[in-house]
PDB file of N, CA, C and O in Angstrom:
ATOM      1  N   UNK A   1      -5.385   6.407  15.053  1.00  0.00           N
ATOM      2  CA  UNK A   1      -5.773   5.961  16.480  1.00  0.00           C
ATOM      3  C   UNK A   1      -7.113   5.181  16.433  1.00  0.00           C
ATOM      4  O   UNK A   1      -7.277   4.227  17.193  1.00  0.00           O
ATOM      5  N   UNK A   2      -8.017   5.542  15.610  1.00  0.00           N
ATOM      6  CA  UNK A   2      -9.272   4.789  15.504  1.00  0.00           C
ATOM      7  C   UNK A   2      -9.221   3.736  14.462  1.00  0.00           C
ATOM      8  O   UNK A   2     -10.173   2.966  14.345  1.00  0.00           O
ATOM      9  N   UNK A   3      -8.171   3.644  13.692  1.00  0.00           N
ATOM     10  CA  UNK A   3      -8.146   2.694  12.576  1.00  0.00           C
ATOM     11  C   UNK A   3      -8.011   1.218  13.065  1.00  0.00           C
ATOM     12  O   UNK A   3      -8.863   0.377  12.778  1.00  0.00           O
ATOM     13  N   UNK A   4      -6.985   0.958  13.762  1.00  0.00           N
ATOM     14  CA  UNK A   4      -6.691  -0.452  14.208  1.00  0.00           C
ATOM     15  C   UNK A   4      -7.863  -1.297  14.683  1.00  0.00           C
ATOM     16  O   UNK A   4      -8.121  -2.383  14.164  1.00  0.00           O
ATOM     17  N   UNK A   5      -8.616  -0.738  15.751  1.00  0.00           N
ATOM     18  CA  UNK A   5      -9.780  -1.515  16.269  1.00  0.00           C
ATOM     19  C   UNK A   5     -10.828  -1.708  15.167  1.00  0.00           C
ATOM     20  O   UNK A   5     -11.497  -2.742  15.152  1.00  0.00           O
ATOM     21  N   UNK A   6     -10.987  -0.808  14.299  1.00  0.00           N
ATOM     22  CA  UNK A   6     -12.008  -0.918  13.252  1.00  0.00           C
ATOM     23  C   UNK A   6     -11.563  -1.884  12.253  1.00  0.00           C
ATOM     24  O   UNK A   6     -12.345  -2.759  11.881  1.00  0.00           O
ATOM     25  N   UNK A   7     -10.280  -1.799  11.744  1.00  0.00           N
ATOM     26  CA  UNK A   7      -9.711  -2.656  10.761  1.00  0.00           C
ATOM     27  C   UNK A   7      -9.702  -4.105  11.196  1.00  0.00           C
ATOM     28  O   UNK A   7     -10.009  -5.008  10.418  1.00  0.00           O
ATOM     29  N   UNK A   8      -9.326  -4.326  12.527  1.00  0.00           N
ATOM     30  CA  UNK A   8      -9.313  -5.704  13.019  1.00  0.00           C
ATOM     31  C   UNK A   8     -10.730  -6.307  13.087  1.00  0.00           C
ATOM     32  O   UNK A   8     -10.864  -7.526  13.198  1.00  0.00           O
ATOM     33  N   UNK A   9     -11.740  -5.517  13.026  1.00  0.00           N
ATOM     34  CA  UNK A   9     -13.091  -6.095  13.070  1.00  0.00           C
ATOM     35  C   UNK A   9     -13.719  -6.046  11.660  1.00  0.00           C
ATOM     36  O   UNK A   9     -14.924  -6.233  11.494  1.00  0.00           O
ATOM     37  N   UNK A  10     -12.862  -5.788  10.651  1.00  0.00           N
ATOM     38  CA  UNK A  10     -13.388  -5.744   9.297  1.00  0.00           C
ATOM     39  C   UNK A  10     -14.082  -4.533   8.746  1.00  0.00           C
ATOM     40  O   UNK A  10     -14.677  -4.523   7.668  1.00  0.00           O
ATOM     41  N   UNK A  11     -13.959  -3.465   9.601  1.00  0.00           N
ATOM     42  CA  UNK A  11     -14.601  -2.226   9.207  1.00  0.00           C
ATOM     43  C   UNK A  11     -13.575  -1.241   8.591  1.00  0.00           C
ATOM     44  O   UNK A  11     -12.399  -1.248   8.954  1.00  0.00           O
ATOM     45  N   UNK A  12     -14.049  -0.405   7.659  1.00  0.00           N
ATOM     46  CA  UNK A  12     -13.053   0.666   7.175  1.00  0.00           C
ATOM     47  C   UNK A  12     -12.774   1.647   8.276  1.00  0.00           C
ATOM     48  O   UNK A  12     -13.558   1.796   9.213  1.00  0.00           O
ATOM     49  N   UNK A  13     -11.619   2.333   8.153  1.00  0.00           N
ATOM     50  CA  UNK A  13     -11.279   3.430   9.114  1.00  0.00           C
ATOM     51  C   UNK A  13     -12.325   4.484   9.073  1.00  0.00           C
ATOM     52  O   UNK A  13     -12.974   4.755   8.062  1.00  0.00           O
ATOM     53  N   UNK A  14     -12.452   5.065  10.230  1.00  0.00           N
ATOM     54  CA  UNK A  14     -13.535   6.214  10.343  1.00  0.00           C
ATOM     55  C   UNK A  14     -13.275   7.280   9.331  1.00  0.00           C
ATOM     56  O   UNK A  14     -14.239   7.888   8.867  1.00  0.00           O
ATOM     57  N   UNK A  15     -12.033   7.567   8.939  1.00  0.00           N
ATOM     58  CA  UNK A  15     -11.825   8.674   7.979  1.00  0.00           C
ATOM     59  C   UNK A  15     -12.344   8.304   6.614  1.00  0.00           C
ATOM     60  O   UNK A  15     -12.618   9.185   5.799  1.00  0.00           O
ATOM     61  N   UNK A  16     -12.492   6.977   6.334  1.00  0.00           N
ATOM     62  CA  UNK A  16     -12.974   6.541   5.011  1.00  0.00           C
ATOM     63  C   UNK A  16     -14.309   7.171   4.775  1.00  0.00           C
ATOM     64  O   UNK A  16     -14.599   7.633   3.672  1.00  0.00           O
ATOM     65  N   UNK A  17     -15.152   7.199   5.825  1.00  0.00           N
ATOM     66  CA  UNK A  17     -16.516   7.794   5.692  1.00  0.00           C
ATOM     67  C   UNK A  17     -16.586   9.297   5.733  1.00  0.00           C
ATOM     68  O   UNK A  17     -17.480   9.913   5.152  1.00  0.00           O
ATOM     69  N   UNK A  18     -15.655   9.865   6.409  1.00  0.00           N
ATOM     70  CA  UNK A  18     -15.790  11.328   6.810  1.00  0.00           C
ATOM     71  C   UNK A  18     -14.818  12.218   6.047  1.00  0.00           C
ATOM     72  O   UNK A  18     -14.797  13.424   6.294  1.00  0.00           O
ATOM     73  N   UNK A  19     -14.008  11.680   5.127  1.00  0.00           N
ATOM     74  CA  UNK A  19     -12.926  12.478   4.568  1.00  0.00           C
ATOM     75  C   UNK A  19     -13.540  13.473   3.528  1.00  0.00           C
ATOM     76  O   UNK A  19     -14.210  13.098   2.566  1.00  0.00           O
ATOM     77  N   UNK A  20     -13.243  14.802   3.819  1.00  0.00           N
ATOM     78  CA  UNK A  20     -13.736  15.832   2.944  1.00  0.00           C
ATOM     79  C   UNK A  20     -12.974  15.987   1.661  1.00  0.00           C
ATOM     80  O   UNK A  20     -13.421  16.656   0.729  1.00  0.00           O
ATOM     81  N   UNK A  21     -11.795  15.349   1.618  1.00  0.00           N
ATOM     82  CA  UNK A  21     -10.892  15.382   0.428  1.00  0.00           C
ATOM     83  C   UNK A  21     -11.183  14.267  -0.502  1.00  0.00           C
ATOM     84  O   UNK A  21     -10.480  14.103  -1.499  1.00  0.00           O
ATOM     85  N   UNK A  22     -12.227  13.458  -0.217  1.00  0.00           N
ATOM     86  CA  UNK A  22     -12.674  12.354  -1.090  1.00  0.00           C
ATOM     87  C   UNK A  22     -11.573  11.325  -1.250  1.00  0.00           C
ATOM     88  O   UNK A  22     -11.510  10.677  -2.294  1.00  0.00           O
ATOM     89  N   UNK A  23     -10.688  11.139  -0.254  1.00  0.00           N
ATOM     90  CA  UNK A  23      -9.652  10.157  -0.324  1.00  0.00           C
ATOM     91  C   UNK A  23     -10.258   8.928   0.349  1.00  0.00           C
ATOM     92  O   UNK A  23      -9.965   8.642   1.510  1.00  0.00           O
ATOM     93  N   UNK A  24     -11.098   8.209  -0.378  1.00  0.00           N
ATOM     94  CA  UNK A  24     -11.866   7.130   0.184  1.00  0.00           C
ATOM     95  C   UNK A  24     -11.453   5.763  -0.320  1.00  0.00           C
ATOM     96  O   UNK A  24     -12.161   4.783  -0.084  1.00  0.00           O
ATOM     97  N   UNK A  25     -10.371   5.677  -0.979  1.00  0.00           N
ATOM     98  CA  UNK A  25      -9.955   4.378  -1.555  1.00  0.00           C
ATOM     99  C   UNK A  25      -9.307   3.539  -0.469  1.00  0.00           C
ATOM    100  O   UNK A  25      -8.480   4.027   0.301  1.00  0.00           O
ATOM    101  N   UNK A  26      -9.669   2.348  -0.419  1.00  0.00           N
ATOM    102  CA  UNK A  26      -9.049   1.413   0.612  1.00  0.00           C
ATOM    103  C   UNK A  26      -8.670   0.205  -0.186  1.00  0.00           C
ATOM    104  O   UNK A  26      -9.529  -0.360  -0.863  1.00  0.00           O
ATOM    105  N   UNK A  27      -7.408  -0.235  -0.145  1.00  0.00           N
ATOM    106  CA  UNK A  27      -7.058  -1.357  -0.865  1.00  0.00           C
ATOM    107  C   UNK A  27      -5.659  -1.845  -0.581  1.00  0.00           C
ATOM    108  O   UNK A  27      -5.049  -1.384   0.384  1.00  0.00           O
ATOM    109  N   UNK A  28      -5.112  -2.761  -1.377  1.00  0.00           N
ATOM    110  CA  UNK A  28      -3.786  -3.361  -1.042  1.00  0.00           C
ATOM    111  C   UNK A  28      -2.824  -2.819  -2.108  1.00  0.00           C
ATOM    112  O   UNK A  28      -3.090  -2.773  -3.309  1.00  0.00           O
ATOM    113  N   UNK A  29      -1.716  -2.427  -1.560  1.00  0.00           N
ATOM    114  CA  UNK A  29      -0.581  -2.057  -2.507  1.00  0.00           C
ATOM    115  C   UNK A  29       0.652  -3.004  -2.251  1.00  0.00           C
ATOM    116  O   UNK A  29       0.857  -3.471  -1.131  1.00  0.00           O
ATOM    117  N   UNK A  30       1.405  -3.252  -3.254  1.00  0.00           N
ATOM    118  CA  UNK A  30       2.673  -4.013  -3.095  1.00  0.00           C
ATOM    119  C   UNK A  30       3.634  -2.977  -3.114  1.00  0.00           C
ATOM    120  O   UNK A  30       3.521  -2.088  -3.959  1.00  0.00           O
ATOM    121  N   UNK A  31       4.648  -2.967  -2.226  1.00  0.00           N
ATOM    122  CA  UNK A  31       5.669  -1.889  -2.213  1.00  0.00           C
ATOM    123  C   UNK A  31       7.007  -2.572  -1.865  1.00  0.00           C
ATOM    124  O   UNK A  31       7.095  -3.685  -1.346  1.00  0.00           O
ATOM    125  N   UNK A  32       8.040  -1.775  -2.212  1.00  0.00           N
ATOM    126  CA  UNK A  32       9.441  -2.255  -1.963  1.00  0.00           C
ATOM    127  C   UNK A  32       9.821  -1.864  -0.521  1.00  0.00           C
ATOM    128  O   UNK A  32      10.233  -0.731  -0.271  1.00  0.00           O
ATOM    129  N   UNK A  33       9.682  -2.789   0.400  1.00  0.00           N
ATOM    130  CA  UNK A  33       9.923  -2.591   1.763  1.00  0.00           C
ATOM    131  C   UNK A  33      11.477  -2.332   2.172  1.00  0.00           C
ATOM    132  O   UNK A  33      11.826  -1.754   3.202  1.00  0.00           O
ATOM    133  N   UNK A  34      12.289  -2.830   1.246  1.00  0.00           N
ATOM    134  CA  UNK A  34      13.775  -2.628   1.412  1.00  0.00           C
ATOM    135  C   UNK A  34      14.104  -1.153   1.327  1.00  0.00           C
ATOM    136  O   UNK A  34      15.134  -0.753   1.869  1.00  0.00           O
ATOM    137  N   UNK A  35      13.322  -0.335   0.699  1.00  0.00           N
ATOM    138  CA  UNK A  35      13.695   0.997   0.425  1.00  0.00           C
ATOM    139  C   UNK A  35      12.980   2.009   1.435  1.00  0.00           C
ATOM    140  O   UNK A  35      13.167   3.218   1.292  1.00  0.00           O
ATOM    141  N   UNK A  36      12.222   1.555   2.381  1.00  0.00           N
ATOM    142  CA  UNK A  36      11.537   2.354   3.259  1.00  0.00           C
ATOM    143  C   UNK A  36      12.439   3.396   4.012  1.00  0.00           C
ATOM    144  O   UNK A  36      12.130   4.587   4.051  1.00  0.00           O
ATOM    145  N   UNK A  37      13.570   2.892   4.610  1.00  0.00           N
ATOM    146  CA  UNK A  37      14.491   3.770   5.284  1.00  0.00           C
ATOM    147  C   UNK A  37      15.067   4.848   4.391  1.00  0.00           C
ATOM    148  O   UNK A  37      15.189   5.994   4.822  1.00  0.00           O
ATOM    149  N   UNK A  38      15.422   4.522   3.168  1.00  0.00           N
ATOM    150  CA  UNK A  38      16.014   5.406   2.212  1.00  0.00           C
ATOM    151  C   UNK A  38      15.001   6.504   1.897  1.00  0.00           C
ATOM    152  O   UNK A  38      15.347   7.685   1.907  1.00  0.00           O
ATOM    153  N   UNK A  39      13.722   6.117   1.609  1.00  0.00           N
ATOM    154  CA  UNK A  39      12.661   7.053   1.288  1.00  0.00           C
ATOM    155  C   UNK A  39      12.361   7.944   2.473  1.00  0.00           C
ATOM    156  O   UNK A  39      12.284   9.163   2.321  1.00  0.00           O
ATOM    157  N   UNK A  40      12.196   7.387   3.612  1.00  0.00           N
ATOM    158  CA  UNK A  40      11.863   8.139   4.792  1.00  0.00           C
ATOM    159  C   UNK A  40      12.987   9.211   5.197  1.00  0.00           C
ATOM    160  O   UNK A  40      12.745  10.194   5.897  1.00  0.00           O
ATOM    161  N   UNK A  41      14.159   8.918   4.703  1.00  0.00           N
ATOM    162  CA  UNK A  41      15.269   9.809   5.021  1.00  0.00           C
ATOM    163  C   UNK A  41      15.563  10.829   3.890  1.00  0.00           C
ATOM    164  O   UNK A  41      16.519  11.597   4.001  1.00  0.00           O
ATOM    165  N   UNK A  42      14.795  10.845   2.858  1.00  0.00           N
ATOM    166  CA  UNK A  42      15.140  11.746   1.811  1.00  0.00           C
ATOM    167  C   UNK A  42      14.643  13.146   2.134  1.00  0.00           C
ATOM    168  O   UNK A  42      13.927  13.392   3.104  1.00  0.00           O
ATOM    169  N   UNK A  43      15.073  14.053   1.250  1.00  0.00           N
ATOM    170  CA  UNK A  43      14.706  15.513   1.442  1.00  0.00           C
ATOM    171  C   UNK A  43      13.196  15.615   1.337  1.00  0.00           C
ATOM    172  O   UNK A  43      12.575  14.935   0.521  1.00  0.00           O
ATOM    173  N   UNK A  44      12.593  16.491   2.188  1.00  0.00           N
ATOM    174  CA  UNK A  44      11.157  16.692   2.189  1.00  0.00           C
ATOM    175  C   UNK A  44      10.629  16.994   0.798  1.00  0.00           C
ATOM    176  O   UNK A  44       9.571  16.510   0.396  1.00  0.00           O
ATOM    177  N   UNK A  45      11.374  17.790   0.085  1.00  0.00           N
ATOM    178  CA  UNK A  45      10.908  18.223  -1.298  1.00  0.00           C
ATOM    179  C   UNK A  45      10.721  17.141  -2.240  1.00  0.00           C
ATOM    180  O   UNK A  45       9.993  17.287  -3.222  1.00  0.00           O
ATOM    181  N   UNK A  46      11.417  15.922  -1.964  1.00  0.00           N
ATOM    182  CA  UNK A  46      11.313  14.810  -2.856  1.00  0.00           C
ATOM    183  C   UNK A  46      10.379  13.655  -2.259  1.00  0.00           C
ATOM    184  O   UNK A  46      10.225  12.597  -2.869  1.00  0.00           O
ATOM    185  N   UNK A  47       9.799  13.908  -1.097  1.00  0.00           N
ATOM    186  CA  UNK A  47       9.089  12.822  -0.388  1.00  0.00           C
ATOM    187  C   UNK A  47       7.960  12.198  -1.169  1.00  0.00           C
ATOM    188  O   UNK A  47       7.926  10.972  -1.266  1.00  0.00           O
ATOM    189  N   UNK A  48       7.045  12.938  -1.726  1.00  0.00           N
ATOM    190  CA  UNK A  48       5.961  12.456  -2.385  1.00  0.00           C
ATOM    191  C   UNK A  48       6.356  11.616  -3.603  1.00  0.00           C
ATOM    192  O   UNK A  48       5.848  10.508  -3.783  1.00  0.00           O
ATOM    193  N   UNK A  49       7.269  12.144  -4.448  1.00  0.00           N
ATOM    194  CA  UNK A  49       7.828  11.394  -5.623  1.00  0.00           C
ATOM    195  C   UNK A  49       8.458  10.109  -5.131  1.00  0.00           C
ATOM    196  O   UNK A  49       8.187   9.027  -5.653  1.00  0.00           O
ATOM    197  N   UNK A  50       9.292  10.238  -4.134  1.00  0.00           N
ATOM    198  CA  UNK A  50      10.038   8.979  -3.663  1.00  0.00           C
ATOM    199  C   UNK A  50       8.970   7.941  -3.101  1.00  0.00           C
ATOM    200  O   UNK A  50       9.078   6.744  -3.368  1.00  0.00           O
ATOM    201  N   UNK A  51       8.030   8.390  -2.387  1.00  0.00           N
ATOM    202  CA  UNK A  51       7.095   7.439  -1.895  1.00  0.00           C
ATOM    203  C   UNK A  51       6.302   6.752  -3.016  1.00  0.00           C
ATOM    204  O   UNK A  51       6.007   5.562  -2.911  1.00  0.00           O
ATOM    205  N   UNK A  52       5.954   7.476  -4.081  1.00  0.00           N
ATOM    206  CA  UNK A  52       5.331   6.767  -5.228  1.00  0.00           C
ATOM    207  C   UNK A  52       6.246   5.743  -5.823  1.00  0.00           C
ATOM    208  O   UNK A  52       5.757   4.730  -6.323  1.00  0.00           O
ATOM    209  N   UNK A  53       7.541   5.937  -5.806  1.00  0.00           N
ATOM    210  CA  UNK A  53       8.488   4.937  -6.319  1.00  0.00           C
ATOM    211  C   UNK A  53       8.474   3.649  -5.495  1.00  0.00           C
ATOM    212  O   UNK A  53       8.979   2.639  -5.985  1.00  0.00           O
ATOM    213  N   UNK A  54       7.959   3.619  -4.338  1.00  0.00           N
ATOM    214  CA  UNK A  54       7.919   2.404  -3.555  1.00  0.00           C
ATOM    215  C   UNK A  54       6.841   1.523  -4.031  1.00  0.00           C
ATOM    216  O   UNK A  54       6.940   0.316  -3.809  1.00  0.00           O
ATOM    217  N   UNK A  55       5.797   2.003  -4.676  1.00  0.00           N
ATOM    218  CA  UNK A  55       4.643   1.243  -5.070  1.00  0.00           C
ATOM    219  C   UNK A  55       5.052   0.427  -6.317  1.00  0.00           C
ATOM    220  O   UNK A  55       5.590   0.965  -7.285  1.00  0.00           O
ATOM    221  N   UNK A  56       4.782  -0.863  -6.254  1.00  0.00           N
ATOM    222  CA  UNK A  56       5.060  -1.814  -7.337  1.00  0.00           C
ATOM    223  C   UNK A  56       3.860  -2.113  -8.178  1.00  0.00           C
ATOM    224  O   UNK A  56       2.741  -2.064  -7.667  1.00  0.00           O
ATOM    225  N   UNK A  57       4.027  -2.423  -9.455  1.00  0.00           N
ATOM    226  CA  UNK A  57       3.021  -2.833 -10.318  1.00  0.00           C
ATOM    227  C   UNK A  57       2.639  -4.246 -10.083  1.00  0.00           C
ATOM    228  O   UNK A  57       3.417  -5.151 -10.385  1.00  0.00           O
ATOM    229  N   UNK A  58       1.432  -4.486  -9.539  1.00  0.00           N
ATOM    230  CA  UNK A  58       1.133  -5.922  -9.101  1.00  0.00           C
ATOM    231  C   UNK A  58       0.851  -6.826 -10.312  1.00  0.00           C
ATOM    232  O   UNK A  58       0.559  -8.006 -10.118  1.00  0.00           O
ATOM    233  N   UNK A  59       0.922  -6.354 -11.472  1.00  0.00           N
ATOM    234  CA  UNK A  59       0.795  -7.209 -12.723  1.00  0.00           C
ATOM    235  C   UNK A  59       2.119  -7.490 -13.310  1.00  0.00           C
ATOM    236  O   UNK A  59       2.199  -8.367 -14.170  1.00  0.00           O
ATOM    237  N   UNK A  60       3.186  -6.825 -12.931  1.00  0.00           N
ATOM    238  CA  UNK A  60       4.457  -7.067 -13.446  1.00  0.00           C
ATOM    239  C   UNK A  60       5.088  -8.445 -13.067  1.00  0.00           C
ATOM    240  O   UNK A  60       5.283  -8.692 -11.877  1.00  0.00           O
ATOM    241  N   UNK A  61       5.404  -9.319 -14.001  1.00  0.00           N
ATOM    242  CA  UNK A  61       5.878 -10.644 -13.636  1.00  0.00           C
ATOM    243  C   UNK A  61       7.037 -10.651 -12.636  1.00  0.00           C
ATOM    244  O   UNK A  61       7.068 -11.511 -11.756  1.00  0.00           O
ATOM    245  N   UNK A  62       8.034  -9.675 -12.748  1.00  0.00           N
ATOM    246  CA  UNK A  62       9.082  -9.687 -11.756  1.00  0.00           C
ATOM    247  C   UNK A  62       8.600  -9.223 -10.354  1.00  0.00           C
ATOM    248  O   UNK A  62       9.194  -9.611  -9.348  1.00  0.00           O
ATOM    249  N   UNK A  63       7.564  -8.423 -10.286  1.00  0.00           N
ATOM    250  CA  UNK A  63       6.993  -8.049  -8.925  1.00  0.00           C
ATOM    251  C   UNK A  63       6.291  -9.273  -8.405  1.00  0.00           C
ATOM    252  O   UNK A  63       6.433  -9.602  -7.227  1.00  0.00           O
ATOM    253  N   UNK A  64       5.591  -9.913  -9.180  1.00  0.00           N
ATOM    254  CA  UNK A  64       4.832 -11.159  -8.706  1.00  0.00           C
ATOM    255  C   UNK A  64       5.827 -12.244  -8.187  1.00  0.00           C
ATOM    256  O   UNK A  64       5.633 -12.865  -7.142  1.00  0.00           O
ATOM    257  N   UNK A  65       6.882 -12.418  -8.977  1.00  0.00           N
ATOM    258  CA  UNK A  65       7.892 -13.447  -8.657  1.00  0.00           C
ATOM    259  C   UNK A  65       8.548 -13.060  -7.357  1.00  0.00           C
ATOM    260  O   UNK A  65       8.758 -13.909  -6.491  1.00  0.00           O
ATOM    261  N   UNK A  66       8.885 -11.759  -7.199  1.00  0.00           N
ATOM    262  CA  UNK A  66       9.506 -11.351  -5.979  1.00  0.00           C
ATOM    263  C   UNK A  66       8.633 -11.475  -4.721  1.00  0.00           C
ATOM    264  O   UNK A  66       9.058 -11.912  -3.652  1.00  0.00           O
ATOM    265  N   UNK A  67       7.393 -11.059  -4.936  1.00  0.00           N
ATOM    266  CA  UNK A  67       6.392 -11.153  -3.824  1.00  0.00           C
ATOM    267  C   UNK A  67       6.260 -12.615  -3.373  1.00  0.00           C
ATOM    268  O   UNK A  67       6.253 -12.900  -2.176  1.00  0.00           O
ATOM    269  N   UNK A  68       6.158 -13.516  -4.318  1.00  0.00           N
ATOM    270  CA  UNK A  68       5.977 -14.898  -4.029  1.00  0.00           C
ATOM    271  C   UNK A  68       7.314 -15.396  -3.279  1.00  0.00           C
ATOM    272  O   UNK A  68       7.243 -16.125  -2.289  1.00  0.00           O
ATOM    273  N   UNK A  69       8.474 -14.977  -3.791  1.00  0.00           N
ATOM    274  CA  UNK A  69       9.715 -15.409  -3.193  1.00  0.00           C
ATOM    275  C   UNK A  69       9.736 -14.875  -1.701  1.00  0.00           C
ATOM    276  O   UNK A  69      10.241 -15.555  -0.808  1.00  0.00           O
ATOM    277  N   UNK A  70       9.205 -13.707  -1.478  1.00  0.00           N
ATOM    278  CA  UNK A  70       9.158 -13.099  -0.119  1.00  0.00           C
ATOM    279  C   UNK A  70       8.082 -13.661   0.693  1.00  0.00           C
ATOM    280  O   UNK A  70       7.913 -13.241   1.838  1.00  0.00           O
ATOM    281  N   UNK A  71       7.331 -14.588   0.194  1.00  0.00           N
ATOM    282  CA  UNK A  71       6.254 -15.285   1.036  1.00  0.00           C
ATOM    283  C   UNK A  71       4.968 -14.588   1.088  1.00  0.00           C
ATOM    284  O   UNK A  71       4.159 -14.857   1.976  1.00  0.00           O
ATOM    285  N   UNK A  72       4.707 -13.622   0.100  1.00  0.00           N
ATOM    286  CA  UNK A  72       3.457 -12.893   0.006  1.00  0.00           C
ATOM    287  C   UNK A  72       2.354 -13.895  -0.559  1.00  0.00           C
ATOM    288  O   UNK A  72       2.529 -14.395  -1.670  1.00  0.00           O
ATOM    289  N   UNK A  73       1.374 -14.153   0.090  1.00  0.00           N
ATOM    290  CA  UNK A  73       0.278 -15.082  -0.337  1.00  0.00           C
ATOM    291  C   UNK A  73      -0.313 -14.657  -1.635  1.00  0.00           C
ATOM    292  O   UNK A  73      -0.449 -13.461  -1.895  1.00  0.00           O
ATOM    293  N   UNK A  74      -0.666 -15.597  -2.455  1.00  0.00           N
ATOM    294  CA  UNK A  74      -1.281 -15.379  -3.678  1.00  0.00           C
ATOM    295  C   UNK A  74      -2.526 -14.457  -3.599  1.00  0.00           C
ATOM    296  O   UNK A  74      -2.742 -13.574  -4.428  1.00  0.00           O
ATOM    297  N   UNK A  75      -3.320 -14.724  -2.551  1.00  0.00           N
ATOM    298  CA  UNK A  75      -4.481 -13.953  -2.347  1.00  0.00           C
ATOM    299  C   UNK A  75      -4.193 -12.388  -2.207  1.00  0.00           C
ATOM    300  O   UNK A  75      -4.960 -11.534  -2.650  1.00  0.00           O
ATOM    301  N   UNK A  76      -3.028 -12.118  -1.555  1.00  0.00           N
ATOM    302  CA  UNK A  76      -2.659 -10.657  -1.381  1.00  0.00           C
ATOM    303  C   UNK A  76      -2.253 -10.077  -2.725  1.00  0.00           C
ATOM    304  O   UNK A  76      -2.557  -8.914  -2.990  1.00  0.00           O
ATOM    305  N   UNK A  77      -1.578 -10.832  -3.589  1.00  0.00           N
ATOM    306  CA  UNK A  77      -1.186 -10.427  -4.840  1.00  0.00           C
ATOM    307  C   UNK A  77      -2.406 -10.151  -5.704  1.00  0.00           C
ATOM    308  O   UNK A  77      -2.487  -9.134  -6.394  1.00  0.00           O
ATOM    309  N   UNK A  78      -3.368 -11.095  -5.649  1.00  0.00           N
ATOM    310  CA  UNK A  78      -4.675 -10.846  -6.373  1.00  0.00           C
ATOM    311  C   UNK A  78      -5.401  -9.675  -5.844  1.00  0.00           C
ATOM    312  O   UNK A  78      -6.000  -8.938  -6.628  1.00  0.00           O
ATOM    313  N   UNK A  79      -5.393  -9.442  -4.537  1.00  0.00           N
ATOM    314  CA  UNK A  79      -6.151  -8.339  -3.974  1.00  0.00           C
ATOM    315  C   UNK A  79      -5.466  -7.034  -4.411  1.00  0.00           C
ATOM    316  O   UNK A  79      -6.136  -6.021  -4.614  1.00  0.00           O
ATOM    317  N   UNK A  80      -4.125  -7.058  -4.556  1.00  0.00           N
ATOM    318  CA  UNK A  80      -3.471  -5.787  -5.000  1.00  0.00           C
ATOM    319  C   UNK A  80      -3.799  -5.525  -6.535  1.00  0.00           C
ATOM    320  O   UNK A  80      -3.854  -4.378  -6.979  1.00  0.00           O
ATOM    321  N   UNK A  81      -4.013  -6.646  -7.315  1.00  0.00           N
ATOM    322  CA  UNK A  81      -4.284  -6.488  -8.635  1.00  0.00           C
ATOM    323  C   UNK A  81      -5.773  -5.932  -8.814  1.00  0.00           C
ATOM    324  O   UNK A  81      -6.058  -5.245  -9.795  1.00  0.00           O
ATOM    325  N   UNK A  82      -6.627  -6.226  -7.920  1.00  0.00           N
ATOM    326  CA  UNK A  82      -8.040  -5.742  -7.928  1.00  0.00           C
ATOM    327  C   UNK A  82      -8.238  -4.403  -7.195  1.00  0.00           C
ATOM    328  O   UNK A  82      -9.305  -3.791  -7.259  1.00  0.00           O
ATOM    329  N   UNK A  83      -7.203  -3.982  -6.514  1.00  0.00           N
ATOM    330  CA  UNK A  83      -7.242  -2.818  -5.621  1.00  0.00           C
ATOM    331  C   UNK A  83      -7.491  -1.556  -6.388  1.00  0.00           C
ATOM    332  O   UNK A  83      -6.856  -1.365  -7.425  1.00  0.00           O
ATOM    333  N   UNK A  84      -8.439  -0.604  -5.925  1.00  0.00           N
ATOM    334  CA  UNK A  84      -8.619   0.602  -6.565  1.00  0.00           C
ATOM    335  C   UNK A  84      -7.527   1.577  -6.348  1.00  0.00           C
ATOM    336  O   UNK A  84      -7.456   2.603  -7.025  1.00  0.00           O
ATOM    337  N   UNK A  85      -6.625   1.265  -5.367  1.00  0.00           N
ATOM    338  CA  UNK A  85      -5.495   2.126  -5.082  1.00  0.00           C
ATOM    339  C   UNK A  85      -4.340   1.702  -5.898  1.00  0.00           C
ATOM    340  O   UNK A  85      -3.268   2.302  -5.810  1.00  0.00           O
TER     341      UNK A  85
END
């Protein structure tokens, strides 16, 4: 709820500063958007594993080629490569 107004003004989300679980990484991920419905519909016991399968390696040539084909800007690909997440 508090994230969008902060993000659109260039600020990190409020939880970034206050997270007691030290989950403070903020960055760019490339993911397989075609599989979102499949993953969201999986059994709850498989959810975390399946969600991780969505994340793509931003250094893999085939991932870069597909991202470019899908219209992902080069700066986004580079940001994903530099991302701490």
